N, C-alpha and C positions, 0 to 999 in steps of 0.2 A: 089862371086866377085861383083855381082850387088848390094848386100846389103852394101858392103863396099863403093862403089861409091855413092850410095844414101845417106849414112851417111855423107860422105865427102861433098856432095853438100848441105845437110841440114846445116851442121856446117858452111860452107862458106856463105850461105844465112843469117844465124843468125848473124854471125860476121859482115857482111856488113851492115845489118839493124841496128845493135847496134852502129856501128860507125857513122851512118847518124844522128841520133838524139842526141847522146851524153848524153841522160838522161835529157836534158834541155827542159823546156816548151817553146814554141815559144812566142815571144813578140807580144802582140796584136798590130794591126795597129794603129798608132797614139800615141803609148806609148814609142816611141824611146826617147833616152836621147837627150836633147837639150843642147848644150855646150855654151850657151850664158847666160848672166845675165838677168833675167826676168825684173828686175827693170830698168836697162838701156834700154832694149828693149821697155818697155811700156813708159818710160820717153821720149825716142826719138820720138815715135809716138805722144805723148802729146805735146811736145814743137814744133814739126814741123807739127802740125795739119792743118796749113794754106796751106801746100803744098800737091798737089795730089799725093798719093802713086801709083807708077807705078809697083813696085814689092817689096815684103817683104818675106824673107825666114828665118824663125827662126832657121833652122838647120845650115845654113852658117853664120847667123848673119848679113845679108846685107839688108838694106832698101834703095831703090832708088826712088826718087821723080821726078816729073815733075816741071815745073816752076810755081811759085805762088808768090803772093805779101803779105808780112806780114802786119798786121794792122798798120796803121799810116805811111806807107812807100810807095814810088812810084816806087821802084825798085823791079824787079822780080828776084827770086832766085830759084835754084834747089839744091838738096843735095843728097849725098850718105853717109850713115851711116853704119859703121861696128862695131858690138859688137863682139870682138874676144876672150873673156874669160869669164868664169862664175863668176869672182870676181867683186864686186862693187868697181871699181877702175878706175882712170882716164886712166891708161894704157890699159884698156879693151875697150876703146871707141876711134874710129877714125871717124872724120867728115870731109867731103870735100864739101865745098860750092862753088857755081859758080853763077855769075850773067850773064845776057845776053851779057855783054861786057867782060867777062872773070872771072878769079878767084877773090875772094873777099879778103879783107885785113885779115891779120893774127889776128888782134884784133877782127874783126867780127866773125871769125871762133872760136876763143877762147871763146868769149861771148856765142855763141851757145853751145859749149861743156860744159861750166860752168852751163848754164841753164839746160841742160840735166842731168848733175851730181847732181845738186840741187834737181831737180824733182825726180830723182831716190832715193835719200836719203829720201825725203818726203814720197814716196810710201813705202819704207822699214819701216820707222817709223810708218806709218799708219797701216802696217801689224802687228806691235808689235814685230818684230824680230830685236833684238839688240845684 
């Protein structure tokens, strides 16, 4: 009887251990999949380099900046950029700009988005990936 119980416990232990790992090797730290477009991410940081970055999280795709003044302008702006998709596409990019007096015009915001998209395309071409 004791041999039967011991065999059952060993089988239970082996079964529970096998279900824990699933035969998969663990993902090394830092090698997780990032679900944002790397060119849009880098281009956002390049275009908005005059703004101090307060937080940047490539896993959620959010870049938040503090107030900064672009070269040749007297107005201070801050931005929140969201890269929401791995595609190099305008739909993958969301930019929210704000001045000290409130939201900026849609034309200014569109100009920043277009500058980021243009820079992202330049980075992609420079990598030789077409």
